[in-house]
N, C-alpha and C positions, 0 to 999 in steps of 0.2 A: 649510619655513616656520616651524617651531618655533624654529629657530636665530635667524631674523631677529626673531621676537617677543622672544626672550631678550635679543637685542642691543638692541632698542628699550627694554625696561624697565630695562636696565642704564644706557643712555646718556641716554635721554629722561626716564625716571621715577626714575632714580637708586636703584634697588633694591639692597639689599646682596647680596654674594656668597652669603650664607646663603640668602636668599629666592630668588635665581636658581637655586641648586642644588635647592631644594625644588620650585619651579615646573617645572623640567626633569623631575624625577622624577615629579611628578604627571601631567604631560601624557604622558609616556612610558607610564605605567601605563594611562591611558585608551586610548592607541593599542594597547597590548598586549591590553586587554579587547576591542577591535574586531578584533584579529588583523591589524593593519597596522603597518608600520614607521613610526616618527615622520616620516621624510622623505618617506613616501608618503601621508600623511594627507590625505584629501579632505573638506573641511568640508561639502560638499553631500551626502555620503553618510551622515553621522551624523544621528541623530534624537533627539528628546526622550526617547523610550523607551529609547534606548541609554544616555542619561545616568542615567535613573532606575534601570535595571537595574544599571548600574555601581555606583551608590550602594548598592543592595540587596546586591550581592555583597560590597562592602567591609564593610557592617555584619554580614553573615553570617559573614565571616571574622574578626570580632572587633574591627574598628576602632571607635574611639569616635565618637560623633556629632560631636564637636569636630574630629577629624581628617578625617572625611568632608566636613564643611563647609568646611574649609580647602582640600581638594583640589578641591571644586566651585568655590570662589572662584578658583582658579588657571585652571580651564577657562573660567569666565566672563570673566576678564581676557583670555584668549586669543581668545575669540569677539568681544569688543569690538574687539580689534586687527584681526581679520579683516574685520569690518564696516567699520572705519575705512579700510582700504586696498582695499576692494572685492572681497575674496576670499570673502566669505560673504554670502548674501542675507538670512539671518535668524539670530537668536541662539537656538539651541536650548536654551540654559540658562536663558533668561529666565523661563519658566513652571515651571521645576523648583523645588520647595520644599525647602530644606535641612532635614535632620533637626533636631528640637528637642533642645536640651541644657540641662541645669541649669548654672547658673553657680556653680562651686565657689568657696568663699572662698580667698583666697591662702594658701599655706603659707608659714610663716616660722620662723626660728630664735628661740629664747627668749634673753632677755638673759643668762641663765646659760650658754647654749651659746657665745655670743660672748665672754663673759668667760674661759671655759675656753680658747678658741682664743687669745685675747690672752696668757694666761699661758704657753702653749707657745711663743710667738713669741720670748721672751727667750733661748731655747736655740738659736736659728738662728745658724749660724756658717759656712754655705757658700752659694755663689751660688744654687743651686736652692731651698734652704729660704727664703732671704731674698726671692727673687723670688716664690715661692708665697705667702708671708705677705703680701706687698705686694698681690698680686692679690686676695686675700681681703679685705683692708682697704679697697682702692679700691672694690670692688664694694659692700661694706657701708657705707662712709662717703659714697659719692657716688651710689649707686643706678644706676650705669651698666649697660647691657645688655652681654651678651657680645660682640656685634659692635662695640659702641662701644669697649670696652676694647682690642679687637684693632686698631682704627683709630688708637689714640693715637700721637702723635709727640712727641718731646721738646719741640717748640715749642708744644705745646698745654698745657703745664704752666707755671704762673707761681708760682714758689716765693716770690717777694717778696710777692705779693698773696694767696698761699695759695688759688689757684683753678685750675680746670681747664676748658679749652674742649673741649666734647664735640660731635661730629657724629652726630646721631641718624638716625632714619628720614628718607628723602628728603634726607639731608645737611643737615637742619635743625640749626642751631647753637644751643647754650645754654652758659651759664657756671655752674658749680657750685663753691661754696666748699668748703674742707676745713680741718681743724684742724692745730695745730702738731705733734701726734704723727705724723700722716700725712705731714707735710712732712719730718720726720726720717727716716721709713722710705724716702721717695722719694729723699732726698739720699744715704742710705747705699747704696741699690740702684744709683743712677746711677754713683756712685764705683766700686763693685765691678764693675759691668758694663763700664764704660769701661776699667778696668784689665785685666779678664779678656780682653777682645777687642781692646784697643788702639784704642779709638774716641776721636774728638775731638768737641768740641761741634758739634752739627749739628741744627738745628731740624726737619729732615725725617727724622731717624733714628727708625725704629720703636722704640717705647719698651720693650716687653716682648720679650725674646729667649729662645730655648731654649738648651740647653747647647752647641749648635754655632754660636751667633751668628746664627741665623735667626729671623724673626718667629714668635711662637707661633701655633698654629692653633686653630680652634674646638674641636677634639678635645682639644688640650693643656689649654685653659682648663677644659673640662668635667671632664676626668679629675682635674686637681689640686684643683678645688673639691670634687668628691665624695670624694676621698681624704682631704683635710684635714678637712672637715666631718664625715666619717664617724668621725673619732677622738673626736668629742664629741656627735654626734647620730645616732640610728638612723632618723629620719624621711626623707622625700623630700629629696634634696640635689642642688642644681644652681646655676649662676650666677644663674638667675632667682629662686631662693628667697632669695638674698642681696639682690637688688633689692627683693623683697617686704619683707624684713626692714628695709631702709633706710626704706621708706615707713611701715611699721607703727610703727617706733621713733620716727620723727619725729612722727607723729600722736599717739602715746601720750604724748609729752613736750611737747605743746602747740602744735605747728606748725599753721599755717593750711592748710586743704586746698588753697587756690589756690597757695600757696607750694610745696606738695608737687608739685602738677601741673606747675609751672614747672621745678622741679628734676629731675623725672623725664622731662620732655619729652613729656608726654601731649598729644595733639591736642585732646582734649575732657575736661571735668571728669568726665563719667560713668566714664571709665577709672580715675580716681583715687578716686571715691566708694566703690568696692568695699572700700577699706581702712577706711572708717568702719564697715562691717558687721563687719569682722574685730575691730575695737576693741570694738564693742557685744557681740559674742559673748564676748570676754574678760571684760567687765564682768558679763555675765549669769551666766557660769560662776562667777565669783568670788562673786557675790551668793548664788547657790544653795548654795554651799559654806559661806559664812560667816554668812548671816543666819538667826537662829533661827525666823523666820516664812516662810522660803523654802519652796516646795513640796517640794523635795528636801532641805531642810536637816536637820540632826541633830535639831532639836527641833521638827519639824513638828507642827502642831496635829492632823493626821490620824494617828491611832494604829492 
């Protein structure tokens, strides 16, 4: 039945392959906790206490509250599906309270880090380096998610209008503009890619390919971003950090928060407002370092 649920959220709910893989793993782990095979799971035999004990075990094993909450969300979605099709009489997850968690501020790269990366791009002279540089720049200049950049097709890019069509969560479409410098990087990559693999113009052609001419994977994107950004920064590095960097950079340079919400494909403004806290934290730190009357300033009145 788990297989049918995964098929349902893939076709009806249009969940991404990445989310499907995570849900499958989460539900398999719950079945393993109950000592039953996924294809033998009986919803009527599981209880609220089972769910609570599963959560306690995950926390005891060092999983973060955020991860536990996500796994609980997968189980909740599954029970909603079972209720919908009449294979469960009650939702055992409904009364289970997810662990509380702090909302950490988004991690982002500094402007100096991005400038260092840009400086290294001029030395790229082979397919892999040019492609990797373009991945970095597209994530940074458009705020795309990793899954979104993997879904890109040639037909999604309009080099005349300098804009890209992005299919986000639930296949929701948005249009994001980009600059002339990214346009040149895209043109160079397409020319090199088509020459290398003997490709013709095709709107349905997957945009990013590996060295064998196959579409890049989630792991490929993550690895190349952590490797390239690791050359200039020692902090947390991932495709999503570049997405945070896009939003923070836009906000710091005067973009309206509603504009950023639209460009990032957020469903609600609350998801975007976290970046205002990031910006305030920057201002606060700069004030404390620079102002002579700041509490932690060099010339504090408290001696």
